[in-house]
N, CA, C and O atoms as CSV, one atom per row, in Angstrom:
chain,resi,resn,atom,element,x,y,z
A,1,MET,N,N,0.846,-1.174,0.000
A,1,MET,CA,C,0.000,0.000,0.000
A,1,MET,C,C,0.895,1.243,0.000
A,1,MET,O,O,1.855,1.328,0.767
A,2,THR,N,N,0.576,2.179,-0.848
A,2,THR,CA,C,1.313,3.436,-0.937
A,2,THR,C,C,1.034,4.282,0.305
A,2,THR,O,O,-0.109,4.424,0.739
A,3,ARG,N,N,2.097,4.833,0.857
A,3,ARG,CA,C,1.952,5.712,2.024
A,3,ARG,C,C,2.126,7.161,1.588
A,3,ARG,O,O,3.005,7.479,0.786
A,4,VAL,N,N,1.277,8.037,2.126
A,4,VAL,CA,C,1.330,9.460,1.812
A,4,VAL,C,C,1.191,10.243,3.113
A,4,VAL,O,O,0.253,10.035,3.881
A,5,ALA,N,N,2.144,11.149,3.346
A,5,ALA,CA,C,2.027,12.051,4.486
A,5,ALA,C,C,0.993,13.116,4.132
A,5,ALA,O,O,0.920,13.573,2.991
A,6,VAL,N,N,0.208,13.496,5.108
A,6,VAL,CA,C,-0.856,14.471,4.905
A,6,VAL,C,C,-0.682,15.573,5.944
A,6,VAL,O,O,-0.493,15.288,7.127
A,7,ASP,N,N,-0.744,16.828,5.508
A,7,ASP,CA,C,-0.589,17.909,6.478
A,7,ASP,C,C,-1.906,18.169,7.197
A,7,ASP,O,O,-2.934,17.575,6.870
A,8,THR,N,N,-1.864,19.048,8.165
A,8,THR,CA,C,-3.012,19.277,9.047
A,8,THR,C,C,-4.226,19.778,8.274
A,8,THR,O,O,-5.343,19.327,8.527
A,9,ASP,N,N,-4.029,20.698,7.343
A,9,ASP,CA,C,-5.173,21.216,6.593
A,9,ASP,C,C,-5.882,20.116,5.816
A,9,ASP,O,O,-7.105,19.997,5.883
A,10,VAL,N,N,-5.134,19.325,5.094
A,10,VAL,CA,C,-5.750,18.268,4.296
A,10,VAL,C,C,-6.477,17.282,5.202
A,10,VAL,O,O,-7.598,16.872,4.898
A,11,TYR,N,N,-5.850,16.899,6.310
A,11,TYR,CA,C,-6.516,15.945,7.205
A,11,TYR,C,C,-7.776,16.552,7.809
A,11,TYR,O,O,-8.774,15.853,7.981
A,12,SER,N,N,-7.744,17.831,8.132
A,12,SER,CA,C,-8.940,18.462,8.692
A,12,SER,C,C,-10.065,18.517,7.655
A,12,SER,O,O,-11.234,18.357,8.006
A,13,PHE,N,N,-9.723,18.742,6.378
A,13,PHE,CA,C,-10.742,18.707,5.332
A,13,PHE,C,C,-11.417,17.343,5.297
A,13,PHE,O,O,-12.639,17.238,5.195
A,14,ILE,N,N,-10.595,16.300,5.385
A,14,ILE,CA,C,-11.123,14.934,5.335
A,14,ILE,C,C,-12.014,14.673,6.539
A,14,ILE,O,O,-13.101,14.111,6.400
A,15,LEU,N,N,-11.557,15.080,7.724
A,15,LEU,CA,C,-12.348,14.861,8.946
A,15,LEU,C,C,-13.711,15.531,8.867
A,15,LEU,O,O,-14.721,14.968,9.289
A,16,LYS,N,N,-13.723,16.735,8.324
A,16,LYS,CA,C,-14.959,17.521,8.260
A,16,LYS,C,C,-15.804,17.168,7.044
A,16,LYS,O,O,-16.921,17.665,6.905
A,17,SER,N,N,-15.292,16.325,6.169
A,17,SER,CA,C,-15.964,16.033,4.891
A,17,SER,C,C,-16.309,17.333,4.176
A,17,SER,O,O,-17.392,17.473,3.608
A,18,SER,N,N,-15.394,18.264,4.207
A,18,SER,CA,C,-15.622,19.567,3.581
A,18,SER,C,C,-15.498,19.436,2.067
A,18,SER,O,O,-14.923,18.465,1.575
A,19,PRO,N,N,-16.028,20.398,1.329
A,19,PRO,CA,C,-15.915,20.349,-0.135
A,19,PRO,C,C,-14.461,20.236,-0.605
A,19,PRO,O,O,-14.186,19.594,-1.619
A,20,GLU,N,N,-13.537,20.854,0.124
A,20,GLU,CA,C,-12.120,20.778,-0.243
A,20,GLU,C,C,-11.596,19.343,-0.195
A,20,GLU,O,O,-10.656,19.002,-0.912
A,21,ALA,N,N,-12.193,18.512,0.638
A,21,ALA,CA,C,-11.737,17.127,0.791
A,21,ALA,C,C,-11.843,16.358,-0.517
A,21,ALA,O,O,-11.026,15.477,-0.784
A,22,GLN,N,N,-12.833,16.677,-1.330
A,22,GLN,CA,C,-13.023,15.957,-2.588
A,22,GLN,C,C,-11.789,16.044,-3.472
A,22,GLN,O,O,-11.443,15.088,-4.167
A,23,ARG,N,N,-11.128,17.194,-3.442
A,23,ARG,CA,C,-9.931,17.394,-4.261
A,23,ARG,C,C,-8.825,16.405,-3.902
A,23,ARG,O,O,-8.035,16.015,-4.763
A,24,PHE,N,N,-8.767,16.004,-2.650
A,24,PHE,CA,C,-7.696,15.135,-2.169
A,24,PHE,C,C,-8.114,13.662,-2.084
A,24,PHE,O,O,-7.274,12.768,-2.190
A,25,SER,N,N,-9.393,13.419,-1.897
A,25,SER,CA,C,-9.877,12.054,-1.651
A,25,SER,C,C,-9.499,11.077,-2.752
A,25,SER,O,O,-9.069,9.959,-2.468
A,26,GLU,N,N,-9.654,11.484,-3.998
A,26,GLU,CA,C,-9.334,10.580,-5.110
A,26,GLU,C,C,-7.859,10.195,-5.095
A,26,GLU,O,O,-7.512,9.036,-5.320
A,27,SER,N,N,-6.988,11.176,-4.828
A,27,SER,CA,C,-5.547,10.900,-4.795
A,27,SER,C,C,-5.165,10.007,-3.618
A,27,SER,O,O,-4.161,9.297,-3.678
A,28,LEU,N,N,-5.954,10.038,-2.560
A,28,LEU,CA,C,-5.642,9.243,-1.363
A,28,LEU,C,C,-6.290,7.860,-1.379
A,28,LEU,O,O,-5.991,7.023,-0.527
A,29,ARG,N,N,-7.161,7.622,-2.333
A,29,ARG,CA,C,-7.841,6.319,-2.381
A,29,ARG,C,C,-6.808,5.195,-2.466
A,29,ARG,O,O,-5.935,5.210,-3.333
A,30,GLY,N,N,-6.913,4.237,-1.575
A,30,GLY,CA,C,-5.993,3.105,-1.555
A,30,GLY,C,C,-4.655,3.399,-0.895
A,30,GLY,O,O,-3.769,2.543,-0.891
A,31,CYS,N,N,-4.493,4.593,-0.337
A,31,CYS,CA,C,-3.226,4.965,0.306
A,31,CYS,C,C,-3.335,4.879,1.827
A,31,CYS,O,O,-4.409,5.052,2.403
A,32,GLN,N,N,-2.212,4.611,2.449
A,32,GLN,CA,C,-2.116,4.676,3.900
A,32,GLN,C,C,-1.743,6.114,4.265
A,32,GLN,O,O,-0.703,6.616,3.840
A,33,ILE,N,N,-2.590,6.770,5.048
A,33,ILE,CA,C,-2.319,8.149,5.466
A,33,ILE,C,C,-1.332,8.133,6.619
A,33,ILE,O,O,-1.482,7.383,7.585
A,34,VAL,N,N,-0.311,8.985,6.493
A,34,VAL,CA,C,0.717,9.126,7.515
A,34,VAL,C,C,0.630,10.553,8.054
A,34,VAL,O,O,0.600,11.518,7.290
A,35,LEU,N,N,0.591,10.668,9.375
A,35,LEU,CA,C,0.518,11.977,10.031
A,35,LEU,C,C,1.719,12.172,10.936
A,35,LEU,O,O,2.195,11.230,11.570
A,36,SER,N,N,2.196,13.383,10.989
A,36,SER,CA,C,3.219,13.743,11.973
A,36,SER,C,C,2.551,13.904,13.334
A,36,SER,O,O,1.376,14.260,13.420
A,37,PHE,N,N,3.303,13.641,14.387
A,37,PHE,CA,C,2.791,13.909,15.730
A,37,PHE,C,C,2.338,15.361,15.840
A,37,PHE,O,O,1.452,15.675,16.635
A,38,GLN,N,N,2.941,16.250,15.047
A,38,GLN,CA,C,2.587,17.670,15.045
A,38,GLN,C,C,1.137,17.873,14.625
A,38,GLN,O,O,0.423,18.678,15.222
A,39,THR,N,N,0.702,17.150,13.605
A,39,THR,CA,C,-0.687,17.255,13.156
A,39,THR,C,C,-1.631,16.767,14.235
A,39,THR,O,O,-2.671,17.382,14.468
A,40,VAL,N,N,-1.291,15.678,14.896
A,40,VAL,CA,C,-2.121,15.169,15.980
A,40,VAL,C,C,-2.243,16.231,17.073
A,40,VAL,O,O,-3.342,16.495,17.562
A,41,ALA,N,N,-1.129,16.836,17.455
A,41,ALA,CA,C,-1.137,17.862,18.496
A,41,ALA,C,C,-1.974,19.074,18.075
A,41,ALA,O,O,-2.729,19.619,18.881
A,42,GLU,N,N,-1.841,19.495,16.812
A,42,GLU,CA,C,-2.626,20.636,16.345
A,42,GLU,C,C,-4.117,20.352,16.399
A,42,GLU,O,O,-4.904,21.213,16.793
A,43,LEU,N,N,-4.505,19.149,16.006
A,43,LEU,CA,C,-5.927,18.807,16.040
A,43,LEU,C,C,-6.440,18.658,17.465
A,43,LEU,O,O,-7.588,19.006,17.740
A,44,PHE,N,N,-5.621,18.152,18.372
A,44,PHE,CA,C,-6.007,18.147,19.788
A,44,PHE,C,C,-6.235,19.578,20.276
A,44,PHE,O,O,-7.204,19.855,20.983
A,45,LYS,N,N,-5.335,20.479,19.891
A,45,LYS,CA,C,-5.490,21.888,20.292
A,45,LYS,C,C,-6.799,22.451,19.753
A,45,LYS,O,O,-7.524,23.133,20.477
A,46,TRP,N,N,-7.107,22.171,18.485
A,46,TRP,CA,C,-8.356,22.657,17.916
A,46,TRP,C,C,-9.546,22.185,18.738
A,46,TRP,O,O,-10.493,22.940,18.954
A,47,SER,N,N,-9.501,20.928,19.200
A,47,SER,CA,C,-10.626,20.410,19.983
A,47,SER,C,C,-10.787,21.183,21.295
A,47,SER,O,O,-11.905,21.389,21.768
A,48,VAL,N,N,-9.679,21.602,21.871
A,48,VAL,CA,C,-9.732,22.388,23.111
A,48,VAL,C,C,-10.262,23.789,22.829
A,48,VAL,O,O,-11.189,24.258,23.490
A,49,VAL,N,N,-9.669,24.447,21.846
A,49,VAL,CA,C,-10.046,25.827,21.518
A,49,VAL,C,C,-11.515,25.906,21.109
A,49,VAL,O,O,-12.211,26.857,21.463
A,50,ARG,N,N,-11.978,24.919,20.372
A,50,ARG,CA,C,-13.355,24.948,19.868
A,50,ARG,C,C,-14.358,24.289,20.819
A,50,ARG,O,O,-15.550,24.215,20.520
A,51,GLY,N,N,-13.868,23.813,21.961
A,51,GLY,CA,C,-14.764,23.254,22.974
A,51,GLY,C,C,-15.518,22.014,22.539
A,51,GLY,O,O,-16.702,21.859,22.837
A,52,TRP,N,N,-14.819,21.122,21.825
A,52,TRP,CA,C,-15.481,19.908,21.372
A,52,TRP,C,C,-15.948,19.074,22.563
A,52,TRP,O,O,-15.311,19.046,23.616
A,53,GLN,N,N,-17.063,18.407,22.367
A,53,GLN,CA,C,-17.586,17.471,23.367
A,53,GLN,C,C,-16.923,16.103,23.169
A,53,GLN,O,O,-16.332,15.834,22.123
A,54,GLN,N,N,-17.028,15.261,24.171
A,54,GLN,CA,C,-16.331,13.973,24.164
A,54,GLN,C,C,-16.641,13.102,22.943
A,54,GLN,O,O,-15.719,12.484,22.411
A,55,PRO,N,N,-17.890,13.021,22.472
A,55,PRO,CA,C,-18.135,12.177,21.287
A,55,PRO,C,C,-17.316,12.615,20.063
A,55,PRO,O,O,-16.831,11.773,19.306
A,56,ARG,N,N,-17.167,13.913,19.875
A,56,ARG,CA,C,-16.382,14.389,18.734
A,56,ARG,C,C,-14.894,14.110,18.947
A,56,ARG,O,O,-14.187,13.760,18.002
A,57,ILE,N,N,-14.422,14.261,20.175
A,57,ILE,CA,C,-13.028,13.935,20.489
A,57,ILE,C,C,-12.786,12.446,20.262
A,57,ILE,O,O,-11.743,12.059,19.735
A,58,ASP,N,N,-13.740,11.616,20.654
A,58,ASP,CA,C,-13.617,10.172,20.434
A,58,ASP,C,C,-13.517,9.845,18.943
A,58,ASP,O,O,-12.753,8.964,18.548
A,59,MET,N,N,-14.293,10.559,18.113
A,59,MET,CA,C,-14.219,10.345,16.662
A,59,MET,C,C,-12.847,10.737,16.128
A,59,MET,O,O,-12.296,10.061,15.259
A,60,LEU,N,N,-12.298,11.832,16.650
A,60,LEU,CA,C,-10.960,12.263,16.249
A,60,LEU,C,C,-9.938,11.194,16.613
A,60,LEU,O,O,-9.115,10.802,15.785
A,61,GLU,N,N,-9.994,10.727,17.849
A,61,GLU,CA,C,-9.073,9.683,18.311
A,61,GLU,C,C,-9.205,8.425,17.450
A,61,GLU,O,O,-8.203,7.810,17.086
A,62,TYR,N,N,-10.441,8.048,17.129
A,62,TYR,CA,C,-10.654,6.871,16.292
A,62,TYR,C,C,-10.026,7.077,14.912
A,62,TYR,O,O,-9.408,6.162,14.368
A,63,SER,N,N,-10.181,8.272,14.349
A,63,SER,CA,C,-9.629,8.526,13.017
A,63,SER,C,C,-8.112,8.363,13.014
A,63,SER,O,O,-7.540,7.888,12.034
A,64,PHE,N,N,-7.460,8.757,14.106
A,64,PHE,CA,C,-6.010,8.624,14.183
A,64,PHE,C,C,-5.577,7.158,14.172
A,64,PHE,O,O,-4.489,6.836,13.694
A,65,ARG,N,N,-6.412,6.281,14.690
A,65,ARG,CA,C,-6.062,4.853,14.706
A,65,ARG,C,C,-6.073,4.245,13.303
A,65,ARG,O,O,-5.563,3.144,13.096
A,66,GLN,N,N,-6.655,4.963,12.344
A,66,GLN,CA,C,-6.672,4.492,10.960
A,66,GLN,C,C,-5.420,4.942,10.198
A,66,GLN,O,O,-5.224,4.573,9.040
A,67,CYS,N,N,-4.590,5.727,10.847
A,67,CYS,CA,C,-3.410,6.317,10.209
A,67,CYS,C,C,-2.134,5.794,10.864
A,67,CYS,O,O,-2.167,5.193,11.937
A,68,VAL,N,N,-1.026,6.034,10.200
A,68,VAL,CA,C,0.286,5.831,10.799
A,68,VAL,C,C,0.698,7.182,11.372
A,68,VAL,O,O,0.706,8.185,10.659
A,69,ILE,N,N,1.035,7.209,12.640
A,69,ILE,CA,C,1.476,8.444,13.285
A,69,ILE,C,C,2.995,8.373,13.446
A,69,ILE,O,O,3.524,7.436,14.045
A,70,VAL,N,N,3.682,9.368,12.908
A,70,VAL,CA,C,5.136,9.433,13.042
A,70,VAL,C,C,5.443,10.102,14.378
A,70,VAL,O,O,5.164,11.288,14.554
A,71,PRO,N,N,6.019,9.349,15.326
A,71,PRO,CA,C,6.308,9.923,16.639
A,71,PRO,C,C,7.642,10.667,16.640
A,71,PRO,O,O,8.463,10.519,15.735
A,72,TYR,N,N,7.825,11.458,17.671
A,72,TYR,CA,C,9.117,12.114,17.862
A,72,TYR,C,C,10.173,11.061,18.168
A,72,TYR,O,O,9.926,10.127,18.930
A,73,ASP,N,N,11.341,11.217,17.575
A,73,ASP,CA,C,12.535,10.500,18.006
A,73,ASP,C,C,13.740,11.346,17.605
A,73,ASP,O,O,13.590,12.370,16.939
A,74,ARG,N,N,14.901,10.929,17.999
A,74,ARG,CA,C,16.124,11.702,17.765
A,74,ARG,C,C,16.368,11.951,16.278
A,74,ARG,O,O,16.710,13.067,15.886
A,75,ASP,N,N,16.195,10.927,15.450
A,75,ASP,CA,C,16.425,11.095,14.011
A,75,ASP,C,C,15.433,12.082,13.395
A,75,ASP,O,O,15.795,12.870,12.521
A,76,LEU,N,N,14.193,12.035,13.852
A,76,LEU,CA,C,13.219,13.003,13.349
A,76,LEU,C,C,13.609,14.414,13.778
A,76,LEU,O,O,13.461,15.360,13.004
A,77,ALA,N,N,14.105,14.561,15.001
A,77,ALA,CA,C,14.538,15.881,15.473
A,77,ALA,C,C,15.684,16.417,14.617
A,77,ALA,O,O,15.716,17.606,14.300
A,78,TRP,N,N,16.623,15.550,14.244
A,78,TRP,CA,C,17.720,15.976,13.373
A,78,TRP,C,C,17.211,16.335,11.980
A,78,TRP,O,O,17.694,17.288,11.369
A,79,THR,N,N,16.250,15.585,11.481
A,79,THR,CA,C,15.675,15.912,10.173
A,79,THR,C,C,14.981,17.271,10.250
A,79,THR,O,O,15.130,18.096,9.348
A,80,TRP,N,N,14.221,17.506,11.328
A,80,TRP,CA,C,13.583,18.806,11.525
A,80,TRP,C,C,14.638,19.920,11.555
A,80,TRP,O,O,14.463,20.962,10.923
A,81,ALA,N,N,15.722,19.696,12.285
A,81,ALA,CA,C,16.776,20.711,12.395
A,81,ALA,C,C,17.366,21.032,11.020
A,81,ALA,O,O,17.647,22.191,10.715
A,82,ARG,N,N,17.551,20.003,10.197
A,82,ARG,CA,C,18.089,20.232,8.849
A,82,ARG,C,C,17.101,21.004,7.982
A,82,ARG,O,O,17.487,21.922,7.258
A,83,VAL,N,N,15.832,20.631,8.056
A,83,VAL,CA,C,14.808,21.331,7.266
A,83,VAL,C,C,14.721,22.790,7.709
A,83,VAL,O,O,14.839,23.701,6.890
A,84,ALA,N,N,14.518,23.005,8.991
A,84,ALA,CA,C,14.371,24.371,9.497
A,84,ALA,C,C,15.646,25.176,9.268
A,84,ALA,O,O,15.585,26.343,8.882
A,85,GLY,N,N,16.789,24.562,9.501
A,85,GLY,CA,C,18.063,25.254,9.345
A,85,GLY,C,C,18.375,25.616,7.903
A,85,GLY,O,O,18.783,26.742,7.621
A,86,GLU,N,N,18.187,24.674,6.989
A,86,GLU,CA,C,18.454,24.944,5.574
A,86,GLU,C,C,17.535,26.046,5.051
A,86,GLU,O,O,17.970,26.917,4.298
A,87,CYS,N,N,16.283,26.007,5.445
A,87,CYS,CA,C,15.351,27.041,4.992
A,87,CYS,C,C,15.721,28.401,5.591
A,87,CYS,O,O,15.698,29.415,4.893
A,88,ASP,N,N,16.061,28.421,6.876
A,88,ASP,CA,C,16.485,29.679,7.526
A,88,ASP,C,C,17.716,30.259,6.847
A,88,ASP,O,O,17.770,31.458,6.573
A,89,LYS,N,N,18.715,29.403,6.572
A,89,LYS,CA,C,19.956,29.884,5.956
A,89,LYS,C,C,19.697,30.578,4.628
A,89,LYS,O,O,20.452,31.466,4.232
A,90,ARG,N,N,18.653,30.183,3.952
A,90,ARG,CA,C,18.344,30.743,2.634
A,90,ARG,C,C,17.282,31.841,2.707
A,90,ARG,O,O,16.771,32.297,1.684
A,91,GLY,N,N,16.962,32.255,3.924
A,91,GLY,CA,C,15.979,33.320,4.087
A,91,GLY,C,C,14.557,32.897,3.790
A,91,GLY,O,O,13.720,33.737,3.461
A,92,ARG,N,N,14.264,31.601,3.901
A,92,ARG,CA,C,12.940,31.053,3.584
A,92,ARG,C,C,12.381,30.333,4.805
A,92,ARG,O,O,12.030,29.156,4.730
A,93,ARG,N,N,12.300,31.029,5.911
A,93,ARG,CA,C,11.881,30.438,7.192
A,93,ARG,C,C,10.537,29.728,7.079
A,93,ARG,O,O,9.595,30.244,6.477
A,94,MET,N,N,10.466,28.538,7.668
A,94,MET,CA,C,9.221,27.770,7.775
A,94,MET,C,C,8.748,27.855,9.211
A,94,MET,O,O,9.555,28.028,10.125
A,95,SER,N,N,7.449,27.735,9.417
A,95,SER,CA,C,6.960,27.639,10.794
A,95,SER,C,C,7.479,26.329,11.381
A,95,SER,O,O,7.744,25.373,10.652
A,96,ALA,N,N,7.619,26.297,12.682
A,96,ALA,CA,C,8.099,25.075,13.343
A,96,ALA,C,C,7.169,23.901,13.044
A,96,ALA,O,O,7.632,22.789,12.789
A,97,GLY,N,N,5.856,24.147,13.075
A,97,GLY,CA,C,4.902,23.077,12.810
A,97,GLY,C,C,5.024,22.514,11.410
A,97,GLY,O,O,5.026,21.296,11.228
A,98,ASP,N,N,5.125,23.392,10.412
A,98,ASP,CA,C,5.286,22.918,9.037
A,98,ASP,C,C,6.603,22.170,8.867
A,98,ASP,O,O,6.671,21.193,8.120
A,99,ALA,N,N,7.642,22.620,9.550
A,99,ALA,CA,C,8.936,21.923,9.458
A,99,ALA,C,C,8.842,20.519,10.050
A,99,ALA,O,O,9.477,19.598,9.535
A,100,TRP,N,N,8.062,20.331,11.126
A,100,TRP,CA,C,7.877,18.978,11.691
A,100,TRP,C,C,7.139,18.081,10.701
A,100,TRP,O,O,7.501,16.920,10.515
A,101,VAL,N,N,6.105,18.626,10.069
A,101,VAL,CA,C,5.341,17.843,9.091
A,101,VAL,C,C,6.239,17.454,7.913
A,101,VAL,O,O,6.240,16.302,7.480
A,102,ALA,N,N,7.003,18.424,7.401
A,102,ALA,CA,C,7.928,18.139,6.300
A,102,ALA,C,C,8.972,17.110,6.723
A,102,ALA,O,O,9.283,16.194,5.961
A,103,ALA,N,N,9.510,17.254,7.921
A,103,ALA,CA,C,10.532,16.322,8.413
A,103,ALA,C,C,9.993,14.897,8.491
A,103,ALA,O,O,10.702,13.944,8.166
A,104,ALA,N,N,8.747,14.749,8.919
A,104,ALA,CA,C,8.155,13.404,9.002
A,104,ALA,C,C,8.083,12.763,7.620
A,104,ALA,O,O,8.368,11.575,7.471
A,105,ALA,N,N,7.704,13.542,6.609
A,105,ALA,CA,C,7.632,13.006,5.248
A,105,ALA,C,C,9.027,12.681,4.719
A,105,ALA,O,O,9.244,11.617,4.138
A,106,ILE,N,N,9.962,13.592,4.919
A,106,ILE,CA,C,11.332,13.380,4.426
A,106,ILE,C,C,11.956,12.165,5.083
A,106,ILE,O,O,12.519,11.305,4.405
A,107,ARG,N,N,11.857,12.093,6.401
A,107,ARG,CA,C,12.477,10.992,7.150
A,107,ARG,C,C,11.933,9.633,6.718
A,107,ARG,O,O,12.663,8.642,6.694
A,108,ASN,N,N,10.644,9.596,6.377
A,108,ASN,CA,C,10.023,8.336,5.969
A,108,ASN,C,C,10.020,8.130,4.457
A,108,ASN,O,O,9.461,7.160,3.946
A,109,GLU,N,N,10.659,9.068,3.752
A,109,GLU,CA,C,10.813,8.973,2.295
A,109,GLU,C,C,9.483,8.775,1.582
A,109,GLU,O,O,9.343,7.919,0.709
A,110,ILE,N,N,8.503,9.596,1.982
A,110,ILE,CA,C,7.183,9.548,1.358
A,110,ILE,C,C,6.771,10.964,0.950
A,110,ILE,O,O,7.244,11.942,1.530
A,111,PRO,N,N,5.901,11.070,-0.037
A,111,PRO,CA,C,5.456,12.402,-0.452
A,111,PRO,C,C,4.483,13.005,0.555
A,111,PRO,O,O,3.833,12.298,1.325
A,112,LEU,N,N,4.403,14.318,0.526
A,112,LEU,CA,C,3.490,15.071,1.391
A,112,LEU,C,C,2.369,15.647,0.559
A,112,LEU,O,O,2.610,16.264,-0.479
A,113,MET,N,N,1.146,15.448,1.009
A,113,MET,CA,C,-0.006,16.058,0.371
A,113,MET,C,C,-0.398,17.273,1.205
A,113,MET,O,O,-0.622,17.174,2.412
A,114,THR,N,N,-0.475,18.413,0.537
A,114,THR,CA,C,-0.768,19.662,1.235
A,114,THR,C,C,-1.702,20.530,0.421
A,114,THR,O,O,-1.757,20.434,-0.805
A,115,ASN,N,N,-2.427,21.371,1.115
A,115,ASN,CA,C,-3.238,22.404,0.491
A,115,ASN,C,C,-2.492,23.738,0.504
A,115,ASN,O,O,-2.964,24.727,-0.057
A,116,ASN,N,N,-1.339,23.757,1.142
A,116,ASN,CA,C,-0.551,24.982,1.324
A,116,ASN,C,C,0.834,24.811,0.721
A,116,ASN,O,O,1.833,24.845,1.440
A,117,LEU,N,N,0.901,24.633,-0.555
A,117,LEU,CA,C,2.173,24.360,-1.212
A,117,LEU,C,C,3.237,25.395,-0.865
A,117,LEU,O,O,4.396,25.040,-0.653
A,118,ARG,N,N,2.860,26.664,-0.804
A,118,ARG,CA,C,3.883,27.680,-0.553
A,118,ARG,C,C,4.516,27.526,0.833
A,118,ARG,O,O,5.651,27.955,1.036
A,119,HIS,N,N,3.803,26.921,1.790
A,119,HIS,CA,C,4.395,26.682,3.111
A,119,HIS,C,C,5.563,25.710,3.033
A,119,HIS,O,O,6.455,25.737,3.881
A,120,TYR,N,N,5.559,24.853,2.019
A,120,TYR,CA,C,6.537,23.772,1.930
A,120,TYR,C,C,7.515,23.908,0.761
A,120,TYR,O,O,8.387,23.057,0.587
A,121,GLN,N,N,7.384,24.953,-0.032
A,121,GLN,CA,C,8.231,25.082,-1.220
A,121,GLN,C,C,9.719,25.115,-0.894
A,121,GLN,O,O,10.518,24.511,-1.610
A,122,ALA,N,N,10.103,25.805,0.166
A,122,ALA,CA,C,11.534,25.874,0.502
A,122,ALA,C,C,12.063,24.479,0.849
A,122,ALA,O,O,13.164,24.120,0.432
A,123,ALA,N,N,11.301,23.696,1.600
A,123,ALA,CA,C,11.738,22.337,1.944
A,123,ALA,C,C,11.791,21.468,0.694
A,123,ALA,O,O,12.637,20.579,0.588
A,124,GLN,N,N,10.904,21.719,-0.237
A,124,GLN,CA,C,10.929,20.984,-1.499
A,124,GLN,C,C,12.197,21.348,-2.281
A,124,GLN,O,O,12.847,20.471,-2.851
A,125,GLU,N,N,12.543,22.618,-2.306
A,125,GLU,CA,C,13.705,23.075,-3.059
A,125,GLU,C,C,15.029,22.665,-2.421
A,125,GLU,O,O,15.957,22.267,-3.125
A,126,TYR,N,N,15.124,22.758,-1.100
A,126,TYR,CA,C,16.412,22.597,-0.424
A,126,TYR,C,C,16.590,21.298,0.350
A,126,TYR,O,O,17.713,20.945,0.712
A,127,CYS,N,N,15.498,20.580,0.609
A,127,CYS,CA,C,15.603,19.433,1.530
A,127,CYS,C,C,15.010,18.147,0.965
A,127,CYS,O,O,14.772,17.198,1.711
A,128,ARG,N,N,14.775,18.107,-0.310
A,128,ARG,CA,C,14.260,16.912,-0.983
A,128,ARG,C,C,12.889,16.456,-0.516
A,128,ARG,O,O,12.571,15.268,-0.574
A,129,LEU,N,N,12.070,17.405,-0.052
A,129,LEU,CA,C,10.686,17.069,0.256
A,129,LEU,C,C,9.959,16.819,-1.058
A,129,LEU,O,O,10.009,17.638,-1.976
A,130,ARG,N,N,9.288,15.685,-1.135
A,130,ARG,CA,C,8.471,15.381,-2.318
A,130,ARG,C,C,7.030,15.770,-2.027
A,130,ARG,O,O,6.488,15.426,-0.976
A,131,ILE,N,N,6.418,16.479,-2.949
A,131,ILE,CA,C,5.026,16.874,-2.816
A,131,ILE,C,C,4.175,15.916,-3.642
A,131,ILE,O,O,4.453,15.674,-4.816
A,132,ALA,N,N,3.136,15.374,-3.013
A,132,ALA,CA,C,2.240,14.428,-3.704
A,132,ALA,C,C,1.385,15.177,-4.723
A,132,ALA,O,O,0.936,16.298,-4.484
A,133,GLU,N,N,1.179,14.543,-5.835
A,133,GLU,CA,C,0.307,15.091,-6.873
A,133,GLU,C,C,-1.141,14.955,-6.425
A,133,GLU,O,O,-1.534,13.944,-5.843
A,134,VAL,N,N,-1.919,15.979,-6.703
A,134,VAL,CA,C,-3.354,15.945,-6.363
A,134,VAL,C,C,-4.139,15.932,-7.641
A,134,VAL,O,O,-5.370,15.904,-7.610
């Protein structure tokens, strides 16, 4: 099964069954979705900020069990440091969260599906991040 890393925006579209999700769903059919621990943390934060009730949180937790979650480890931290550092050196700073998502895809040698290509262009140019075709 083909594995594809998915950033927070794309995964949130899928969770909400929003119209934007249709654009990505066909490309993800038959693929194993891979999420960075960063995406999991961001979605947990959203549940707190938006005051989700337990049934909705349970659905979120269940959805994560259908995915591969890339956890923090030393090698991932070094990959993040290289991504963030290379982009900074070239004046193309990435947010820390986007750098974690990119690092998870790079470290696992899988493409990243994103709705925010410009957030990841520097990592694509300088750090061999592959962007999944939609």
